[in-house]
Backbone as JSON, one array per atom type, in Angstrom:
{
  "sequence": "ATAVLPAAATTVGDLSRVTAKAAIVVDNSSDRVLLARNPNMPLPPASTTKLVTALVAVNSGRLDRDVRVSKHASSMQPSKIWLQPGWTMNMRDLVYAMLVKSANDASVVVAEGLAGSVPSFAQRMNTTARSLGARNSNFVNPNGLPARGHYSSAADLAVVVREALTVPEMRQIMGTRAKTIAPRAGSKRSIALHTTNKLLGKRPYK",
  "N": [[4.53, -14.14, -11.85], [2.75, -12.61, -14.55], [2.67, -9.37, -16.05], [-0.35, -7.45, -16.15], [-0.73, -5.64, -18.07], [-0.12, -4.29, -21.35], [3.19, -3.61, -22.33], [3.69, -1.47, -24.02], [1.5, 0.16, -23.88], [-0.29, 3.13, -24.48], [-2.28, 5.46, -25.11], [-5.6, 4.92, -24.51], [-9.09, 4.78, -24.91], [-11.48, 7.27, -23.63], [-10.05, 10.12, -22.59], [-10.67, 12.66, -21.99], [-11.7, 13.91, -19.71], [-9.96, 13.31, -17.74], [-7.61, 14.39, -15.51], [-5.2, 13.59, -14.5], [-1.66, 13.09, -14.66], [-0.76, 10.56, -15.26], [-2.54, 7.57, -15.86], [-4.6, 4.62, -15.56], [-7.0, 2.17, -16.49], [-8.13, -1.03, -16.01], [-9.75, -3.94, -17.16], [-10.38, -6.34, -14.94], [-11.16, -8.95, -15.27], [-10.57, -9.71, -17.86], [-8.12, -8.64, -18.4], [-7.94, -6.55, -20.14], [-6.96, -3.37, -21.28], [-8.71, -0.53, -20.63], [-8.54, 2.18, -20.48], [-5.86, 4.44, -20.73], [-3.17, 6.53, -19.85], [0.05, 7.54, -20.27], [1.02, 5.1, -18.95], [3.34, 3.81, -18.08], [4.98, 5.69, -17.0], [7.35, 6.78, -14.67], [6.49, 7.92, -11.49], [5.97, 9.76, -8.39], [4.52, 7.62, -6.04], [3.11, 8.13, -3.73], [0.72, 7.47, -1.16], [-0.23, 5.1, -2.25], [1.84, 3.42, -2.22], [1.61, 1.96, 0.1], [0.09, -0.27, -0.49], [1.88, -2.13, -1.54], [3.53, -2.46, 0.69], [1.68, -3.56, 2.51], [1.02, -5.92, 1.15], [3.45, -7.33, 1.22], [3.62, -7.65, 3.99], [1.29, -9.17, 4.63], [1.76, -11.48, 3.15], [3.93, -12.43, 4.52], [3.15, -14.05, 6.55], [3.16, -13.4, 9.22], [1.35, -11.9, 10.67], [0.21, -12.19, 13.16], [2.07, -11.47, 14.95], [3.45, -9.4, 17.58], [4.77, -6.12, 17.75], [7.2, -3.59, 18.6], [6.92, -0.04, 18.85], [9.08, 2.23, 17.41], [11.11, 5.18, 18.08], [11.74, 6.45, 15.72], [9.7, 5.54, 13.96], [7.45, 6.65, 15.18], [7.82, 9.3, 14.64], [6.96, 9.94, 12.11], [5.43, 11.93, 9.54], [2.04, 13.24, 9.43], [-0.36, 11.67, 7.28], [-1.28, 9.84, 10.2], [-1.5, 7.63, 13.06], [-0.68, 8.4, 15.47], [1.1, 6.85, 17.02], [3.12, 5.93, 19.81], [6.53, 5.94, 21.03], [7.73, 2.83, 22.25], [5.28, 1.64, 22.64], [3.48, -1.43, 22.17], [2.35, -3.08, 19.36], [-0.03, -4.97, 17.48], [0.73, -6.75, 14.51], [-1.19, -7.26, 12.49], [-3.18, -5.39, 13.12], [-1.76, -3.09, 12.56], [-1.5, -3.24, 9.79], [-4.15, -2.92, 9.05], [-4.39, -0.26, 9.92], [-2.7, 0.98, 8.11], [-3.98, 0.55, 5.57], [-6.64, 1.3, 5.93], [-6.65, 3.78, 7.31], [-4.49, 4.99, 6.19], [-2.01, 5.24, 7.52], [1.07, 6.6, 8.15], [2.95, 6.23, 10.2], [2.33, 3.69, 11.21], [3.06, 2.15, 9.02], [5.85, 2.26, 9.02], [6.43, 0.99, 11.43], [5.6, -1.6, 10.79], [7.48, -2.18, 8.74], [9.95, -2.05, 10.14], [9.43, -4.01, 12.04], [9.23, -6.36, 10.56], [11.54, -6.51, 8.97], [13.64, -5.32, 10.29], [14.71, -2.85, 9.6], [13.97, 0.13, 7.71], [15.33, 0.39, 5.13], [16.04, -2.33, 4.65], [13.51, -3.5, 4.53], [12.49, -2.18, 2.32], [13.94, -3.39, 0.29], [12.69, -5.88, 0.24], [10.17, -5.07, -0.62], [10.75, -4.2, -3.23], [11.65, -6.58, -4.38], [9.31, -8.09, -4.27], [7.57, -6.51, -5.88], [8.86, -6.65, -8.4], [8.74, -9.36, -8.89], [6.11, -9.62, -9.54], [5.97, -8.46, -11.94], [6.11, -5.73, -12.04], [8.0, -3.39, -13.15], [8.74, -0.77, -13.49], [9.23, 0.55, -11.15], [10.49, 1.65, -7.99], [11.1, 1.31, -4.63], [11.76, 3.02, -1.63], [10.84, 3.5, 0.87], [8.22, 2.53, 3.22], [5.81, 3.91, 3.19], [5.36, 5.91, 1.31], [6.04, 8.59, 1.59], [7.6, 11.52, 0.25], [10.66, 10.87, -1.4], [14.0, 10.6, -2.6], [14.49, 8.59, -5.42], [12.22, 7.07, -5.05], [9.61, 5.69, -6.62], [6.9, 4.85, -8.86], [4.66, 3.41, -11.31], [1.56, 3.93, -13.11], [0.77, 1.61, -14.43], [2.29, -0.36, -13.11], [1.22, -0.17, -10.52], [-1.36, -1.02, -11.01], [-0.86, -3.7, -11.53], [-0.01, -4.51, -8.99], [-2.35, -4.07, -7.5], [-4.07, -5.92, -8.71], [-2.87, -8.32, -7.94], [-3.11, -8.06, -5.16], [-5.85, -8.31, -4.84], [-6.23, -10.98, -5.16], [-5.55, -12.14, -2.81], [-7.05, -13.28, -0.02], [-7.04, -12.11, 2.65], [-6.0, -9.58, 2.16], [-8.02, -8.54, 0.49], [-10.1, -8.42, 2.33], [-9.15, -6.56, 4.24], [-8.72, -4.31, 2.61], [-11.33, -3.73, 1.96], [-12.46, -2.72, 4.24], [-14.25, -0.33, 6.05], [-14.34, 0.88, 8.56], [-12.74, 0.49, 11.73], [-11.71, -0.46, 15.01], [-8.75, -0.36, 16.83], [-6.17, -1.26, 19.23], [-3.31, -0.65, 21.33], [-1.2, -3.39, 22.29], [0.37, -3.28, 24.48], [1.61, -0.7, 26.67], [-0.17, 1.37, 26.41], [-3.61, 2.16, 26.98], [-5.25, 3.25, 25.19], [-7.8, 3.39, 22.81], [-7.87, 3.2, 19.25], [-9.45, 4.65, 16.69], [-10.21, 3.76, 13.42], [-10.99, 5.1, 10.32], [-11.98, 4.88, 6.99], [-10.07, 6.4, 4.36], [-10.75, 6.27, 1.8], [-12.88, 7.49, -0.4], [-14.46, 6.33, -2.29], [-15.06, 3.81, -1.46], [-17.55, 1.49, -0.87], [-19.38, 2.92, -2.31], [-19.9, 1.85, -4.79], [-20.32, -1.44, -6.06], [-17.49, -3.54, -6.31], [-15.5, -6.04, -7.92]],
  "CA": [[3.3, -13.65, -12.45], [2.97, -11.71, -15.67], [1.98, -8.1, -15.93], [-1.68, -7.46, -16.77], [-0.81, -4.54, -19.01], [0.88, -4.3, -22.41], [4.29, -2.7, -21.99], [3.69, -0.31, -24.88], [0.21, 0.86, -23.82], [-0.11, 4.58, -24.43], [-3.54, 6.15, -24.85], [-6.75, 4.12, -24.88], [-10.33, 5.25, -24.29], [-11.76, 8.69, -23.56], [-9.28, 10.73, -21.52], [-10.94, 14.09, -22.03], [-11.99, 14.46, -18.38], [-8.94, 12.84, -16.8], [-6.6, 15.43, -15.33], [-3.97, 13.0, -13.99], [-0.54, 12.97, -15.59], [-0.73, 9.16, -15.67], [-3.73, 6.86, -15.39], [-4.93, 3.38, -16.26], [-8.15, 1.4, -16.06], [-7.99, -2.36, -16.59], [-10.79, -4.92, -16.87], [-9.66, -7.36, -14.2], [-11.54, -10.29, -15.71], [-9.99, -10.01, -19.17], [-6.82, -7.96, -18.48], [-7.97, -5.58, -21.22], [-6.78, -1.98, -20.88], [-9.85, 0.27, -21.07], [-8.11, 3.58, -20.54], [-4.48, 4.59, -20.27], [-2.36, 7.7, -20.2], [1.4, 7.41, -19.71], [0.92, 4.08, -17.9], [4.65, 3.36, -17.6], [5.77, 6.84, -16.55], [7.69, 6.75, -13.23], [6.0, 9.07, -10.74], [5.85, 9.49, -6.95], [3.27, 6.89, -5.82], [2.44, 8.57, -2.49], [0.24, 6.43, -0.24], [-0.45, 3.81, -2.91], [2.99, 2.61, -1.77], [1.2, 1.09, 1.21], [-0.41, -1.53, -1.02], [3.02, -3.04, -1.61], [3.91, -2.74, 2.07], [0.69, -4.48, 3.08], [1.13, -7.21, 0.49], [4.63, -7.99, 1.81], [3.3, -8.02, 5.37], [0.31, -10.26, 4.65], [2.4, -12.69, 2.63], [4.97, -12.87, 5.45], [2.6, -15.02, 7.49], [3.53, -12.99, 10.58], [0.43, -10.86, 11.12], [-0.15, -12.38, 14.56], [3.21, -11.02, 15.76], [3.4, -8.08, 18.19], [6.01, -5.38, 17.51], [7.33, -2.35, 19.36], [7.0, 1.2, 18.1], [10.35, 2.94, 17.62], [11.04, 6.64, 18.03], [11.74, 6.84, 14.31], [8.37, 5.29, 13.41], [6.49, 7.6, 15.77], [8.11, 10.65, 14.15], [6.48, 10.13, 10.75], [4.46, 13.0, 9.33], [0.66, 12.79, 9.15], [-1.38, 10.97, 8.04], [-0.74, 8.91, 11.17], [-2.41, 7.31, 14.16], [-0.04, 8.94, 16.66], [1.75, 5.82, 17.83], [4.15, 6.47, 20.68], [7.66, 5.02, 21.23], [7.59, 1.87, 23.32], [4.03, 0.89, 22.55], [3.5, -2.7, 21.44], [1.19, -3.17, 18.48], [-0.19, -6.19, 16.69], [1.05, -6.51, 13.11], [-2.42, -7.21, 11.69], [-3.79, -4.09, 13.39], [-0.97, -2.07, 11.86], [-1.84, -3.31, 8.37], [-5.44, -2.24, 8.96], [-4.15, 1.18, 10.05], [-2.12, 1.44, 6.84], [-4.88, 0.52, 4.43], [-7.9, 1.98, 6.23], [-6.38, 5.15, 7.72], [-3.3, 5.46, 5.48], [-1.13, 5.69, 8.61], [2.5, 6.55, 7.83], [3.72, 5.69, 11.32], [2.09, 2.25, 11.24], [3.82, 1.54, 7.93], [7.25, 2.12, 9.43], [6.48, -0.05, 12.46], [5.54, -2.86, 10.05], [8.76, -2.39, 8.06], [10.98, -2.37, 11.13], [9.09, -5.25, 12.71], [9.44, -7.51, 9.68], [12.86, -6.57, 8.33], [14.67, -4.73, 11.14], [14.96, -1.47, 9.22], [13.25, 0.55, 6.5], [16.04, -0.01, 3.9], [15.92, -3.78, 4.44], [12.15, -3.79, 4.12], [12.34, -1.68, 0.95], [14.45, -4.43, -0.59], [11.62, -6.87, 0.09], [9.14, -4.46, -1.45], [11.19, -4.21, -4.62], [11.65, -7.97, -4.83], [7.91, -8.47, -4.48], [7.05, -5.8, -7.04], [9.46, -7.17, -9.64], [8.24, -10.72, -9.11], [4.77, -9.49, -10.1], [6.07, -7.83, -13.25], [6.14, -4.27, -11.89], [9.41, -3.11, -13.4], [8.99, 0.66, -13.54], [9.04, 0.99, -9.77], [11.54, 1.46, -7.0], [10.59, 1.78, -3.35], [12.79, 3.22, -0.61], [10.19, 3.55, 2.18], [6.99, 1.76, 3.2], [4.6, 4.71, 3.3], [5.18, 6.79, 0.17], [6.48, 9.96, 1.78], [8.53, 11.85, -0.84], [12.06, 10.49, -1.19], [14.76, 10.39, -3.83], [14.52, 7.21, -5.87], [10.98, 6.37, -4.72], [8.7, 5.95, -7.72], [6.2, 3.72, -9.45], [3.88, 3.82, -12.48], [0.16, 3.52, -13.06], [0.7, 0.21, -14.86], [2.81, -1.21, -12.04], [0.28, -0.17, -9.41], [-2.47, -1.88, -11.42], [-0.4, -5.07, -11.32], [-0.01, -4.76, -7.54], [-3.75, -4.17, -7.06], [-4.63, -7.2, -9.16], [-2.33, -9.36, -7.06], [-3.69, -7.89, -3.83], [-7.23, -8.78, -4.85], [-6.24, -12.45, -5.14], [-5.19, -12.55, -1.46], [-8.28, -13.05, 0.75], [-6.91, -11.17, 3.76], [-5.86, -8.24, 1.58], [-9.35, -8.1, 0.06], [-10.88, -8.08, 3.52], [-8.64, -5.31, 4.83], [-8.96, -3.23, 1.65], [-12.75, -3.43, 1.93], [-12.91, -2.28, 5.56], [-14.53, 1.1, 6.13], [-14.06, 1.39, 9.92], [-12.29, -0.54, 12.67], [-11.04, 0.06, 16.2], [-7.62, -1.16, 17.28], [-5.6, -0.76, 20.48], [-2.0, -1.21, 21.64], [-1.15, -4.58, 23.13], [1.03, -2.86, 25.72], [2.13, 0.66, 26.65], [-1.27, 2.32, 26.46], [-4.95, 1.57, 26.93], [-6.03, 4.1, 24.3], [-8.34, 2.81, 21.59], [-7.58, 3.98, 18.06], [-10.53, 4.47, 15.71], [-9.79, 3.88, 12.03], [-12.06, 5.34, 9.36], [-11.35, 4.86, 5.68], [-9.8, 7.63, 3.61], [-11.16, 5.98, 0.43], [-14.24, 8.0, -0.53], [-15.22, 5.49, -3.22], [-15.37, 2.52, -0.85], [-18.95, 1.35, -0.5], [-20.24, 3.67, -3.22], [-20.24, 1.01, -5.92], [-19.75, -2.78, -5.87], [-16.35, -3.9, -7.13], [-15.13, -7.44, -7.81]],
  "C": [[3.65, -12.71, -13.59], [2.17, -10.45, -15.49], [0.64, -8.16, -16.66], [-1.76, -6.46, -17.9], [0.23, -4.67, -20.11], [1.93, -3.24, -22.16], [4.24, -1.42, -22.8], [2.39, 0.48, -24.84], [0.43, 2.36, -23.69], [-1.42, 5.26, -24.11], [-4.69, 5.33, -25.39], [-7.97, 4.73, -24.21], [-10.43, 6.77, -24.26], [-11.07, 9.3, -22.35], [-9.63, 12.21, -21.35], [-11.19, 14.7, -20.66], [-11.01, 13.99, -17.32], [-7.83, 13.88, -16.71], [-5.25, 14.87, -14.86], [-2.9, 12.93, -15.07], [-0.42, 11.54, -16.12], [-1.95, 8.46, -15.08], [-3.91, 5.57, -16.17], [-6.16, 2.75, -15.64], [-8.09, 0.07, -16.8], [-9.2, -3.2, -16.2], [-10.12, -6.12, -16.23], [-10.0, -8.78, -14.65], [-10.89, -10.69, -17.02], [-8.58, -9.45, -19.36], [-6.78, -6.91, -19.59], [-7.84, -4.16, -20.67], [-7.91, -1.16, -21.48], [-9.48, 1.73, -21.27], [-6.68, 3.66, -20.05], [-3.89, 5.9, -20.75], [-1.02, 7.56, -19.5], [1.49, 6.32, -18.65], [2.26, 3.63, -17.33], [5.54, 4.5, -17.11], [6.08, 6.73, -15.06], [7.28, 8.05, -12.55], [5.98, 8.74, -9.25], [4.51, 8.79, -6.66], [2.51, 7.28, -4.57], [1.93, 7.36, -1.71], [-0.16, 5.13, -0.92], [0.71, 2.86, -2.65], [2.55, 1.58, -0.74], [0.58, -0.22, 0.74], [0.7, -2.57, -1.1], [3.46, -3.44, -0.21], [2.97, -3.77, 2.7], [0.79, -5.86, 2.46], [2.32, -8.0, 1.02], [4.3, -8.48, 3.21], [2.35, -9.21, 5.43], [0.96, -11.56, 4.18], [3.52, -13.22, 3.53], [4.48, -13.96, 6.38], [2.84, -14.67, 8.94], [2.59, -11.91, 11.13], [0.01, -11.02, 12.57], [0.96, -11.9, 15.51], [2.94, -9.64, 16.35], [4.77, -7.42, 18.04], [6.0, -4.07, 18.28], [7.47, -1.16, 18.43], [8.31, 1.9, 18.42], [10.12, 4.45, 17.6], [10.97, 7.12, 16.59], [10.35, 6.66, 13.71], [7.37, 6.32, 13.92], [6.67, 9.01, 15.23], [7.57, 10.92, 12.76], [5.45, 11.25, 10.68], [3.06, 12.41, 9.14], [0.52, 12.56, 7.65], [-0.77, 9.92, 8.97], [-1.79, 8.62, 12.23], [-1.77, 7.63, 15.5], [0.44, 7.85, 17.6], [2.9, 6.43, 18.61], [5.28, 5.46, 20.89], [7.43, 4.11, 22.42], [6.28, 1.12, 23.34], [4.27, -0.43, 21.82], [2.2, -2.81, 20.65], [1.16, -4.52, 17.77], [0.01, -5.88, 15.21], [-0.21, -6.41, 12.25], [-3.13, -5.86, 11.88], [-3.06, -2.97, 12.65], [-1.29, -2.06, 10.36], [-3.22, -2.69, 8.14], [-5.24, -0.72, 9.01], [-3.56, 1.75, 8.77], [-3.15, 1.58, 5.75], [-6.21, 1.21, 4.68], [-7.65, 3.47, 6.48], [-5.22, 5.8, 6.97], [-2.25, 6.0, 6.45], [0.34, 5.5, 8.25], [3.33, 5.95, 8.95], [3.54, 4.18, 11.41], [2.9, 1.52, 10.18], [5.27, 1.3, 8.33], [7.39, 1.07, 10.53], [6.44, -1.43, 11.8], [6.9, -3.17, 9.41], [9.84, -2.79, 9.05], [10.71, -3.7, 11.81], [9.38, -6.48, 11.88], [10.86, -7.64, 9.16], [13.97, -5.94, 9.16], [14.95, -3.28, 10.85], [14.16, -1.15, 7.96], [14.01, 0.16, 5.24], [15.94, -1.51, 3.62], [14.52, -4.16, 3.98], [11.91, -3.32, 2.69], [12.88, -2.69, -0.06], [13.4, -5.51, -0.82], [10.49, -6.34, -0.78], [9.51, -4.54, -2.92], [11.24, -5.62, -5.19], [10.24, -8.43, -5.14], [7.35, -7.81, -5.73], [7.58, -6.38, -8.35], [9.0, -8.58, -9.94], [6.85, -10.71, -9.73], [4.79, -8.9, -11.51], [6.05, -6.33, -13.21], [7.6, -3.82, -11.98], [9.75, -1.63, -13.57], [8.78, 1.27, -12.17], [10.31, 0.79, -8.97], [11.06, 2.1, -5.7], [11.74, 1.92, -2.35], [12.18, 3.39, 0.79], [8.84, 2.85, 2.08], [5.7, 2.57, 3.15], [4.36, 5.69, 2.16], [5.5, 8.24, 0.41], [7.57, 10.28, 0.75], [9.98, 11.52, -0.48], [12.73, 10.27, -2.54], [14.78, 8.9, -4.18], [13.28, 6.41, -5.54], [9.96, 6.68, -5.79], [8.0, 4.66, -8.14], [5.45, 4.25, -10.67], [2.45, 3.34, -12.33], [0.02, 2.05, -13.43], [1.18, -0.72, -13.75], [1.84, -1.29, -10.87], [-0.95, -1.01, -9.75], [-2.11, -3.35, -11.24], [-0.46, -5.43, -9.84], [-1.45, -4.93, -7.04], [-4.35, -5.5, -7.49], [-4.14, -8.34, -8.28], [-2.97, -9.28, -5.68], [-5.1, -8.46, -3.76], [-7.33, -10.31, -4.89], [-5.94, -13.0, -3.74], [-6.37, -12.25, -0.54], [-8.14, -12.03, 1.88], [-6.71, -9.74, 3.27], [-7.21, -7.7, 1.14], [-10.19, -7.65, 1.25], [-10.45, -6.74, 4.1], [-8.95, -4.12, 3.91], [-10.43, -2.82, 1.61], [-13.32, -2.94, 3.25], [-13.09, -0.77, 5.6], [-14.22, 1.69, 7.5], [-13.67, 0.22, 10.81], [-11.65, 0.16, 13.85], [-9.95, -0.89, 16.61], [-7.1, -0.56, 18.58], [-4.22, -1.36, 20.66], [-2.12, -2.47, 22.49], [-0.51, -4.27, 24.48], [1.51, -1.42, 25.55], [1.07, 1.73, 26.73], [-2.58, 1.55, 26.42], [-5.85, 2.36, 25.97], [-6.51, 3.33, 23.08], [-8.07, 3.76, 20.42], [-8.64, 3.67, 17.01], [-9.99, 4.72, 14.31], [-11.02, 4.08, 11.16], [-11.43, 5.52, 7.99], [-11.15, 6.24, 5.09], [-10.22, 7.46, 2.15], [-12.63, 6.36, 0.25], [-15.1, 7.16, -1.48], [-15.7, 4.19, -2.56], [-16.82, 2.49, -0.38], [-19.91, 2.1, -1.41], [-20.73, 2.83, -4.39], [-19.62, -0.36, -5.72], [-18.6, -3.04, -6.83], [-16.02, -5.35, -6.9], [-13.61, -7.56, -7.79]]
}
């Protein structure tokens, strides 16, 4: 796939009220950049990292698989859904937890479940990102917690979002405001997920 953004995009549109160090707004139907500030600047992507993680997971075709929670995954800092070591979780439920609740622990369970380890999964993330044309990014973990060498750009994240919106299951998960999941084994506790995206449902998006 080709990037939706011109590599040399600098400043377009009215940025007077934008306080972000880097930002971009793209018309998804025409690929036209409506607004941009430092779109290719490498910056910590924080939880937007989870879009790449989820895209790798959904495209794996293994969302029906059940995976065990490791001690390492359960130790992640909040935001989390307080998964406990030894629990068995469904992969699809974990992706919902990542994108609805922004759960850092769920992200690591997905990475370990699909690739055996976080470093191995990060390689898949980078391969996926570069195949989409996101070349100012490097991922070393699946959740966006601060780490040396973990960065992306506004332009690259726009490319990832555009790709995600072409995948029906990603669109469905990204548009979910609330969902309840539960471990497959190890606990009978239900886990309520409520979106952290305050814009979701406020305005129709295509």
